[in-house]
C-alpha positions in Angstrom: 132.4 109.4 56.0 129.7 107.2 54.6 132.2 104.4 53.9 133.5 104.6 57.4 129.9 104.4 58.8 129.2 101.4 56.6 132.4 99.7 57.7 131.5 100.2 61.4 128.0 99.0 60.8 129.3 95.9 59.0 131.7 95.1 61.9 128.8 95.5 64.4 126.5 93.2 62.4 129.2 90.6 61.9 130.0 90.6 65.6 126.3 90.2 66.5 125.9 87.4 64.0 128.9 85.5 65.4 127.6 85.9 69.0 124.2 84.6 68.0 125.8 81.7 66.2 127.7 80.8 69.4 124.5 81.0 71.4 122.6 78.8 69.1 125.3 76.1 68.6 127.2 76.3 71.9 124.7 74.4 73.9 125.3 70.7 73.4 122.2 69.6 75.3 119.7 70.7 72.8 118.9 74.3 73.7 117.3 74.8 70.3 114.5 72.4 71.4 112.3 75.2 72.6 109.0 73.7 71.6 107.0 71.7 74.1 105.8 68.2 73.8 103.1 68.9 76.3 100.0 71.2 76.3 100.0 71.4 80.1 102.3 74.4 80.6 100.1 77.4 81.0 102.1 80.2 79.3 101.7 79.2 75.6 100.9 76.4 73.2 103.6 74.3 71.7 103.4 76.0 68.3 103.4 79.6 69.7 107.0 80.3 68.9 107.0 78.7 65.5 104.0 80.7 64.5 105.9 83.9 65.3 103.7 84.8 68.3 105.2 87.5 70.6 106.0 86.5 74.1 104.2 88.6 76.7 106.3 90.8 79.0 109.7 89.6 77.7 112.5 92.2 77.4 113.7 92.9 73.8 116.8 90.8 74.2 114.7 87.8 75.5 112.2 88.1 72.6 114.9 88.4 70.0 116.8 85.4 71.4 113.6 83.4 71.6 112.7 84.1 67.9 116.2 83.4 66.8 116.3 80.1 68.6 112.9 79.2 67.3 113.9 79.8 63.7 117.1 77.9 64.2 115.0 74.9 65.3 113.4 74.7 61.9 116.7 74.8 60.1 118.4 72.3 62.4 115.5 69.8 63.0 117.3 67.2 60.9 120.6 67.5 62.7 121.5 65.0 65.4 121.1 66.2 68.9 124.2 66.5 71.0 124.0 65.6 74.7 126.3 65.5 77.7 126.7 61.8 78.2 128.3 59.8 80.9 129.0 56.2 79.8 128.2 53.7 82.5 130.1 50.5 82.5 128.9 47.2 84.0 125.5 46.2 85.2 122.5 48.4 84.5 120.7 47.5 87.7 120.8 49.5 90.9 123.8 48.7 93.0 122.7 46.1 95.5 125.5 47.1 97.9 124.0 50.5 98.5 122.9 50.4 102.2 120.2 53.0 102.0 118.5 51.2 99.0 118.6 47.9 100.9 117.4 49.3 104.2 114.5 51.1 102.6 113.4 48.6 100.0 110.6 49.2 97.5 106.9 49.0 97.7 105.8 47.4 94.5 102.0 47.5 95.3 99.9 49.4 92.7 97.8 51.2 95.3 94.7 50.6 93.2 92.6 50.5 96.3 93.3 54.2 97.0 90.6 56.8 96.4 91.4 58.6 93.2 92.0 62.3 93.7 90.6 65.1 91.7 94.0 66.1 90.6 93.1 69.1 88.5 91.3 70.8 91.5 94.0 69.7 93.8 96.6 71.5 91.7 94.5 74.6 91.5 94.2 74.7 95.2 97.9 74.1 95.9 99.0 76.8 93.4 96.4 79.3 94.8 97.7 78.8 98.3 101.3 79.4 97.2 100.5 82.5 95.2 98.3 84.0 97.8 101.0 83.8 100.5 103.7 84.9 98.1 101.6 88.0 97.4 100.6 88.5 101.1 102.8 91.4 102.4 102.0 90.5 106.0 103.6 87.1 105.6 107.4 87.5 105.4 110.4 85.2 105.4 114.0 85.6 104.2 114.5 86.2 100.4 110.8 86.5 99.8 111.0 90.0 98.2 113.9 89.5 96.0 113.5 89.1 92.2 114.6 86.2 90.1 117.6 88.3 88.9 118.7 88.7 92.5 119.1 84.9 93.0 122.8 84.0 92.8 123.7 81.3 90.2 124.8 78.9 92.9 121.3 78.9 94.4 119.9 77.7 91.1 121.6 74.3 91.1 118.5 72.4 92.0 116.7 73.3 88.8 117.2 70.4 86.4 116.3 71.1 82.7 115.1 68.6 80.1 115.2 70.4 76.7 113.9 67.4 74.8 110.5 67.6 76.5 110.4 71.1 77.8 110.5 70.3 81.5 112.2 71.9 84.5 112.3 70.0 87.8 113.4 71.5 91.1 114.6 68.7 93.3 114.1 68.6 97.0 116.2 66.0 98.9 114.2 63.6 100.9 111.2 64.1 98.7 111.6 61.2 96.2 114.3 63.2 94.5 116.4 60.1 93.6 113.6 58.6 91.5 112.5 62.0 90.0 116.2 62.5 89.0 116.1 59.0 87.4 113.0 60.1 85.4 114.7 63.2 84.2 117.7 61.2 83.1 115.4 58.9 81.0 113.6 61.8 79.5 116.7 63.9 78.6 118.7 60.8 77.6 121.7 62.4 79.5 123.1 59.1 80.7 124.1 56.0 78.7 124.6 52.4 79.6 127.0 50.7 77.1 126.1 53.4 74.5 122.3 53.1 74.9 120.1 55.6 76.8 118.4 54.3 79.9 114.7 53.5 79.4 113.8 52.2 82.8 114.4 54.6 85.7 115.2 51.9 88.2 118.0 50.6 86.0 120.0 53.7 86.7 122.5 53.1 89.6 122.0 55.5 92.5 125.6 56.7 92.5 125.1 58.0 88.9 121.8 59.6 89.7 123.4 62.1 92.1 126.5 62.8 89.9 126.3 66.5 89.1 127.7 66.0 85.6 124.6 63.9 84.7 122.2 66.8 84.8 121.9 70.2 83.1 121.0 72.7 85.8 120.4 76.4 85.8 123.6 77.2 87.6 125.6 75.7 84.7 124.1 78.3 82.3 126.6 81.0 83.2 129.7 79.1 81.8 127.6 78.1 78.7 126.0 81.5 77.8 127.8 84.1 79.8 125.8 87.3 80.1 122.9 85.8 78.1 122.3 83.1 80.7 119.6 84.9 82.7 117.7 85.8 79.5 117.7 82.1 78.4 116.7 81.0 81.9 113.7 83.3 81.8 112.7 82.1 78.3 112.7 78.5 79.5 110.9 79.4 82.7 108.1 80.9 80.6 107.9 78.1 78.0 108.7 74.9 79.9 106.6 73.0 82.4 108.0 73.5 85.9 107.4 71.2 88.8 108.6 70.3 92.3 107.6 67.8 95.0 107.3 68.8 98.7 106.8 67.1 102.0 105.7 67.9 105.6 108.8 69.9 106.8 109.1 68.2 110.1 108.7 64.7 108.6 111.3 65.6 106.0 113.7 66.5 108.8 113.1 63.1 110.5 113.7 61.4 107.2 117.0 63.3 106.6 118.2 62.4 110.1 117.4 58.7 109.6 119.1 58.6 106.3 122.3 60.6 107.1 122.9 59.8 110.8 121.3 56.4 111.6 123.0 54.8 108.6 126.7 54.6 108.2 127.6 57.6 106.0 131.3 58.5 106.0 130.9 61.9 104.5 128.1 63.1 106.8 129.9 61.6 109.8 133.0 63.7 109.2 131.3 66.9 108.0 128.4 67.0 110.5 128.3 64.2 113.1 131.7 64.9 114.6 131.0 68.6 115.1 127.6 67.8 116.5 128.9 65.2 119.0 131.6 67.6 120.1 129.3 70.6 120.5 126.1 69.1 121.9 127.2 65.8 123.5 130.6 66.9 124.9 132.5 64.1 123.2 136.2 64.4 122.6 138.7 62.2 120.8 136.1 60.8 118.5 136.9 58.0 116.0 137.9 59.2 112.5 135.6 56.7 110.7 131.9 56.2 111.0 132.2 52.4 111.4 134.4 52.8 114.4 132.0 55.4 115.9 129.0 53.2 115.4 130.9 50.2 116.8 131.6 52.3 120.0 127.9 53.4 120.2 128.7 57.0 119.3 125.8 58.3 117.2 124.3 61.7 116.8 120.9 61.9 118.6 117.9 63.6 117.2 118.2 66.1 119.9 121.8 66.9 118.8 120.5 67.4 115.3 117.8 69.8 116.3 120.3 71.8 118.4 122.5 72.0 115.4 119.7 73.4 113.2 118.8 76.0 115.8 122.3 77.0 116.6 123.0 80.5 115.0 126.6 79.5 114.4 125.4 76.8 111.9 124.2 79.3 109.2 127.2 81.6 109.8 129.6 78.9 109.0 127.8 77.6 105.9 124.3 77.4 104.4 122.1 74.5 105.5 123.0 71.3 103.8 120.5 70.6 101.0 118.9 67.6 102.9 117.6 70.0 105.6 117.6 73.3 103.8 114.1 74.9 103.5 112.3 74.3 100.2 111.8 78.0 99.7 115.6 78.4 99.6 116.0 75.5 97.2 113.3 76.2 94.7 112.4 79.9 95.1 108.6 79.4 94.8 107.8 83.1 95.0 110.2 83.9 92.2 109.3 80.9 89.9 105.8 80.2 88.8 105.5 76.4 89.2 103.0 74.6 87.0 102.8 71.6 89.2 103.2 71.1 92.9 103.4 67.5 94.0 103.5 66.1 97.5 105.1 63.0 98.9 102.0 62.3 100.9 100.2 61.7 97.6 103.2 60.7 95.6 101.7 57.8 93.5 98.7 59.7 92.4 100.6 63.0 91.8 103.4 61.3 89.8 101.0 59.4 87.6 99.0 62.5 86.9 102.1 64.6 86.1 103.6 62.0 83.7 100.2 62.0 82.0 100.2 65.8 81.7 103.7 65.8 80.3 102.6 63.1 77.8 105.4 60.8 78.7 103.3 58.2 80.6 103.8 55.8 77.7 107.5 56.2 77.8 108.1 55.3 81.5 106.5 54.6 84.8 107.4 56.4 88.0 109.4 54.0 90.2 107.6 52.6 93.2 107.7 54.1 96.7 109.9 53.0 99.5 108.0 50.5 101.6 109.3 51.9 105.0 109.1 55.6 104.1 109.1 57.9 107.1 105.4 58.5 108.1 103.8 61.7 109.4 102.4 59.7 112.3 105.9 59.4 113.7 106.2 63.1 114.5 104.9 62.8 118.1 107.3 60.1 119.0 110.4 61.7 117.4 109.7 65.1 119.0 108.5 63.8 122.4 111.9 64.4 124.0 112.6 67.7 122.3 111.9 70.7 124.6 108.8 72.8 123.7 110.9 75.9 123.2 113.1 74.1 120.6 110.0 72.8 118.8 108.6 76.3 118.6 111.9 77.8 117.3 112.1 75.0 114.8 108.6 75.7 113.5 109.6 79.4 113.0 112.7 78.2 111.0 110.5 76.1 108.7 107.3 78.1 108.9 107.4 79.3 105.3 107.5 75.8 104.0 104.5 74.8 106.1 102.5 77.9 105.0 103.4 78.1 101.3 102.7 74.5 100.6 99.5 74.1 102.7 100.8 72.0 105.5 98.8 72.5 108.8 100.7 74.0 111.7 101.5 71.1 114.1 99.7 72.5 117.1 100.1 69.4 119.1 103.9 69.8 119.0 103.9 73.5 119.7 101.8 73.5 122.9 102.3 72.0 126.4 
């Protein structure tokens, strides 16, 4: 009997050992790098794990995995780091043929004349506002009450992870996400140009920036770690510095419209413009290509776009496209405790401060802003021909983003 028990125990221990070995060595993007190169993240200091400090409120499995990965870090610190790498051939400069890059252009001014912001107080205020409304039971919106475990994996595809520096970035389209993705590529060294990691964010071609294989995102964890994926996500969320950038919701919608429907975009024309033109402008027999449509003067109007957003059939057919999906649905701010909330309206100051806090400001500089970025002052003109009832419905649709991130209610657009 004793020998049988010992045999069973041995089998169990060997199985556990093999599973843990798989967890430790399976990740080819440096999961073992669980220390931080920054003292900014609130939860713990960089040496907390190495010192054997317990992690507050972590389940037993999480704590065990955290300590195991931490100990493996010591043993494997001299081993070369493996990364998912996409070899880019040809020029290492942004593709000049990209229409959107050419239309927008870059603002290379240093903005030294701007008043410096008290960034620390600003961050405290932004985070306080977010947490207060997340905790306010009288303020409700879809998905607010669910837990992190309730979020499906496919809804975590906007959380990009850099294990080398202990950073998690939730990208929001139309909020400088192209350049922040470039920064994350430089930091994680996830993309090579002729065998060498990129050092200058602007050298990374736009088409590679948005290639999903370039980034390690949370929704990829399941196929890497299986049932342990949520445990590892939680560990990283506690230990890493988490940030996102937001923007006035209505201005973001204008920017999305300009980018996807005023410029020739074949994919968006076929997926969205053709249905909009048929449903809301009563067009039939539309051209199959965007160039033919533009040549014939057939373009989606801003009014068509707003009707599409308000149409109940839109969400029933498929979730909002990421370019106009609400930030609370992209980044889950009531389920994830973000360490830094940046805003496009103060992009230059916020970006410089964040890179300084991450202690990577000597490695790179955040790319310059677009010189003709959609401005908040354009709202009145863009919404002038939109019926009042539509504007009010649109505000309700994006109200959570206004409130959670401290944007004032656009009263001038919501009253006669």
